[in-house]
KELODO-457007 format. One record per residue (C-alpha): x, y, z; residue in one letter. Coordinates in steps of 0.001 Angstrom, whole numbers, padded with zeros to 6 digits, always signed. Example, Ala and Ser with C-alpha at 12.3 -4.5 7.8 and 13.67 -1.06 7.14 Angstrom:
2
+012300-004500+007800A
+013670-001060+007140S
//
This chain:
277
+016122-010445-022044X
+014067-013170-020322X
+014579-011444-016980X
+013534-008075-018432X
+010325-009622-019787X
+009621-011236-016429X
+010194-007895-014655X
+007852-006060-017021X
+005135-008652-016400X
+005460-008038-012667X
+005545-004249-012931X
+002428-004145-015153X
+000379-005647-012342X
+002111-004252-009252X
+002573-000619-010334X
-001070-000341-011414X
-002089-001585-007956X
+000183+000993-006311X
-001175+003804-008514X
-004743+002926-007498X
-003702+002914-003830X
-001908+006293-003961X
-004784+008010-005799X
-006958+007529-002713X
-004576+009241-000288X
-005231+012973-000726X
-009023+013115-000464X
-010100+010479+002075X
-010623+012874+005007X
-012075+015517+002665X
-014661+013000+001394X
-015884+012165+004908X
-015980+015889+005703X
-017969+016476+002495X
-020518+013922+003756X
-020940+016085+006922X
-019425+013642+009406X
-017943+015037+012614X
-014245+014796+013394X
-014864+012079+016014X
-016844+009996+013514X
-014101+010394+010903X
-011509+009324+013508X
-013475+006102+014112X
-013507+005404+010347X
-009728+005836+010238X
-009271+003562+013270X
-011445+000877+011631X
-009158+000931+008603X
-005948+000774+010641X
-007285-001957+012965X
-008482-003995+009993X
-005040-003722+008393X
-003400-004955+011625X
-005784-007912+012064X
-005639-009033+008424X
-001874-008443+008415X
-001547-011198+011037X
-003199-013784+008802X
-002411-012420+005332X
+000777-014463+004757X
-000955-017726+005746X
-004032-016809+003676X
-001908-015939+000630X
+000107-019187+000861X
-003028-021328+001114X
-005211-019511-001427X
-002406-018969-003962X
-000404-015804-004592X
-001937-015028-007997X
-005489-015534-006686X
-004626-013294-003712X
-003500-010493-006057X
-006761-010819-008013X
-008664-010855-004692X
-006881-007590-003806X
-008156-005978-007029X
-011703-007167-006280X
-011857-006135-002601X
-010196-002766-003195X
-012612-002011-006051X
-015565-002701-003719X
-013855-000524-001078X
-013757+002343-003619X
-017411+001811-004589X
-018505+002118-000925X
-017234+005727-001026X
-020297+006609-003111X
-022516+005912-000080X
-023250+008417+002689X
-024289+005591+005045X
-021870+005398+007970X
-021975+001593+008315X
-021305+001135+004592X
-018277+003416+004934X
-017076+001391+007959X
-017389-001804+005869X
-015403-000067+003137X
-012615+000751+005598X
-012502-002880+006749X
-012200-004014+003119X
-009506-001380+002651X
-007558-002888+005548X
-007798-006365+004000X
-006685-004977+000643X
-003691-003186+002176X
-002595-006402+003910X
-002789-008263+000575X
-000960-005486-001293X
+002042-005711+001023X
+002251-009511+001082X
+000836-011255-002018X
+002642-009407-004808X
+006179-009712-003428X
+005603-013336-002358X
+004453-014204-005894X
+007467-012486-007428X
+010094-014114-005182X
+008692-017612-005775X
+008626-017148-009563X
+012080-015544-009633X
+013747-018322-007629X
+011691-021468-008195X
+010291-021213-011704X
+012925-019168-013581X
+015976-019837-011402X
+017351-016322-011852X
+020203-015269-009515X
+018841-014312-006095X
+020828-011044-006041X
+018657-009816-008935X
+015617-009743-006606X
+017010-006583-004993X
+017290-004972-008462X
+013589-005534-009152X
+012434-004273-005760X
+014691-001190-005797X
+013287-000213-009211X
+009765-000884-007957X
+010466+001422-004974X
+011752+004151-007320X
+008677+003952-009551X
+006447+003751-006484X
+007733+007185-005410X
+007252+008637-008906X
+003711+007220-009078X
+002886+008608-005607X
+003915+012124-006687X
+001932+011824-009923X
-001117+010391-008119X
-001410+013530-005971X
-001505+015724-009084X
-003971+013376-010817X
-006275+013330-007764X
-006222+017141-007667X
-006989+017286-011398X
-010097+015082-011147X
-011390+016444-007835X
-010689+020178-008217X
-009878+021116-011812X
-012694+019040-013334X
-014929+019828-010335X
-015925+016190-009820X
-015539+016390-006038X
-013555+014351-003500X
-015114+011028-004544X
-013611+011265-008061X
-010106+009883-007271X
-011693+006760-005754X
-013719+006148-008920X
-010625+006679-011096X
-008826+004022-009015X
-011320+001304-010007X
-010263+000932-013704X
-006617+000708-012588X
-007496-002042-010097X
-009489-003922-012743X
-006564-003692-015200X
-004163-004938-012515X
-006383-007970-011859X
-006867-008686-015582X
-003111-008574-016283X
-002486-010937-013350X
-005096-013414-014637X
-003768-013313-018215X
-000004-013174-017687X
+000837-014774-014332X
+001140-018418-013331X
-000155-019560-009936X
+002146-020495-007076X
+001626-021519-003447X
+003599-021333-000216X
+004149-023867+002526X
+001010-024578+004509X
+001832-023928+008146X
-000493-023705+011125X
-001401-020126+012005X
-000651-020734+015699X
+002832-022015+014820X
+003543-018984+012612X
+002496-016551+015381X
+004357-018604+018006X
+007597-018536+015993X
+007254-014791+015482X
+006664-014170+019186X
+009668-016316+020163X
+011859-014389+017725X
+010586-011088+019131X
+011246-012006+022760X
+014516-013878+022268X
+016449-010965+020741X
+016405-007593+022499X
+017405-005780+019298X
+014354-007068+017404X
+012073-005980+020262X
+013675-002519+020302X
+013466-002206+016526X
+009775-003148+016608X
+009110-000633+019409X
+010895+002185+017557X
+009042+001424+014335X
+005686+001275+016157X
+006313+004699+017743X
+007385+006150+014391X
+004336+004700+012597X
+002025+006109+015282X
+003362+009606+014574X
+002867+009046+010831X
-000754+007917+011343X
-001518+010967+013513X
-000029+013130+010756X
-002082+011322+008072X
-005252+012023+010051X
-004534+015691+010847X
-002933+017210+007761X
-006187+017641+005800X
-008252+019438+008513X
-005236+021646+009312X
-004559+022767+005705X
-007991+022560+004033X
-009502+025678+005755X
-006706+027733+004167X
-007685+026600+000665X
-004607+024432+000120X
-004791+022199-003006X
-004796+018823-001231X
-003578+016765-004181X
-000614+019071-004819X
+000247+019143-001100X
+000148+015317-001102X
+002527+015280-004086X
+004839+017559-002105X
+004860+015112+000814X
+005659+012216-001517X
+008423+014183-003267X
+009952+014975+000144X
+009788+011274+001038X
+011546+010391-002226X
+014221+013025-001524X
+014833+011545+001943X
+015195+008060+000477X
+017628+009353-002160X
+019721+011174+000463X
+019915+007975+002537X
+021157+005934-000437X
+023706+008659-001196X
+024900+008731+002412X
+025529+004964+002602X
+027116+004790-000868X
+030792+004023-001428X
+031466+007729-001884X
+030481+008813+001660X
+030618+005543+003625X
+028098+006686+006270X
+026658+003612+007968X
+023724+003270+010378X
+024896+002040+013804X
//
């Protein structure tokens, strides 16, 4: 029962943050198009977001450990809320600043929450370490469900209610605020080991160059991610002229992703014994 309560406290914060993130997926390109920006200008906005995520991703683990994991999760709620508010502006530089804040927020989303959970699970509550996988697998399942639902919700606010492509970003803000409030009220603070940034990067680089398999894995993942990012940029301008409901299409993509994940788990289960080689 204590573990279940601890899990629920984590999910209340983390799943709200994920819901706010997914809501913004279907209508980002459409919003910039609505503001009459050219395709090249929109591409630069996307690149600013991706580059920001890469740069902040390098320092996010060190930043989170020094600042505190709970504070970092609250910082995520604050910066992502400001990022959403910038979408109300038609000023190009304001939108660029919003993309940079979005990159910072993404880096925090994929580092601070899990780091907080693992520390609390192991250090404060001393639960068995094998239970960590249970929490994260359930979080992944609900993440997929939320992603599918977020596409439908975004379509409802933008198209059915006629509020336009900025509406999903405004709906994200209350979810982000709730996530931050729950973290402040229900979570305890924890910190990581303070290590020099140069040492962290140096250790990572040594690991990358010392094992050929790690280098190959990183290369394969980078190539795969590049294809995904091209797809993310192009799917809206390809489908939108044909009147496709963008939120519903987005839900379809997320449902297909969930199906692929389920098929993988089935394939490597004890029943079929298929193993990646």
